[in-house]
C-alpha positions in Angstrom: -70.7 202.7 -202.2 -68.6 201.1 -199.7 -70.0 201.2 -196.0 -67.1 201.6 -193.5 -67.2 200.5 -190.0 -64.5 202.2 -187.7 -63.9 199.4 -184.3 -62.3 201.2 -181.6 -60.8 198.6 -179.3 -58.7 200.3 -177.0 -58.2 202.6 -173.9 -58.3 205.9 -174.7 -54.9 207.1 -173.6 -52.7 203.8 -173.1 -51.6 204.0 -176.9 -52.2 206.1 -179.9 -54.6 203.9 -181.3 -57.6 205.6 -180.4 -56.5 209.2 -182.1 -55.5 207.5 -185.1 -59.0 205.7 -185.0 -60.6 208.8 -184.9 -58.1 210.7 -187.6 -58.7 207.7 -190.2 -62.7 208.4 -189.3 -62.7 211.7 -190.1 -60.6 211.2 -193.3 -63.2 208.5 -194.3 -66.4 210.3 -193.6 -65.3 212.4 -196.2 -65.9 210.1 -199.1 -68.3 207.3 -197.9 -70.8 206.4 -195.1 -69.0 205.4 -191.9 -70.1 203.7 -188.5 -67.9 203.8 -185.2 -68.0 200.8 -182.9 -66.7 201.0 -179.0 -65.6 197.5 -178.1 -63.7 196.3 -174.9 -62.0 199.1 -173.0 -62.7 201.0 -175.6 -65.9 202.4 -174.4 -63.6 204.3 -171.7 -63.0 206.5 -175.0 -66.6 207.7 -174.4 -66.4 209.0 -170.8 -66.8 212.8 -170.2 -64.5 215.1 -168.6 -61.2 213.3 -169.4 -58.1 215.0 -168.0 -55.0 213.5 -170.1 -52.7 216.8 -169.6 -51.5 214.9 -166.3 -49.8 212.2 -168.8 -48.6 214.6 -171.3 -51.7 214.1 -173.7 -54.2 216.3 -175.4 -57.9 214.9 -175.1 -58.6 213.6 -178.5 -61.9 212.3 -177.4 -63.5 215.8 -177.4 -63.9 215.3 -181.5 -66.5 212.4 -180.9 -68.6 215.6 -180.8 -68.3 216.5 -183.8 -68.7 213.2 -185.7 -72.2 213.9 -186.7 -70.9 217.4 -188.8 -68.7 215.0 -190.6 -71.6 212.7 -191.7 -70.8 209.8 -189.4 -74.1 208.0 -189.6 -73.9 205.8 -186.6 -71.7 205.7 -183.2 -72.4 202.8 -181.3 -71.2 200.7 -178.4 -71.2 197.4 -176.8 -74.0 197.2 -174.4 -72.2 194.3 -172.7 -68.9 196.1 -172.5 -70.3 198.9 -171.1 -72.1 197.2 -168.5 -69.1 194.9 -167.7 -66.9 198.6 -167.1 -70.0 200.2 -165.2 -70.4 202.7 -167.2 -74.1 204.0 -168.2 -75.1 206.8 -170.3 -74.3 209.7 -167.8 -71.1 209.2 -167.8 -70.6 209.4 -171.5 -70.0 212.5 -173.2 -71.6 211.9 -176.5 -74.9 210.0 -177.4 -74.2 206.5 -178.6 -76.7 203.6 -179.8 -76.0 200.6 -177.3 -75.9 197.0 -179.2 -76.3 193.6 -177.9 -73.9 190.9 -179.0 -76.3 189.9 -181.9 -76.5 193.7 -183.2 -72.6 193.9 -183.2 -72.4 190.9 -184.8 -74.9 191.9 -187.4 -73.0 195.6 -188.1 -69.9 193.4 -188.7 -71.5 191.3 -191.1 -72.9 194.5 -192.8 -70.1 196.5 -193.1 -68.0 196.2 -196.5 -65.0 197.3 -194.8 -63.6 196.9 -191.1 -61.0 198.8 -189.9 -60.0 198.2 -186.2 -58.1 200.5 -183.8 
């Protein structure tokens, strides 16, 4: 069975990429094991209590809380990217496994297919 790695790379509301990535992940997880990785400004998608209504958007990030029910095996974030943006676990809306740079490279190498959003 193919192992899919979904990579979120953009801030939550500057484009539709984050929402599209979540939608694709939910569909993919119905068919094969999936892992989700947050890199760069995408780690801001993980912060709790987002209020995008002020810019006319819906809080798609609430959907991350249901990923375990959809069979998403691992939700990971770059430890360096979290640190560079002064984020820690207490500020996140969901629990993630933090990975150092070597573990991020290993995750990419172990995936059969990588989809980046």
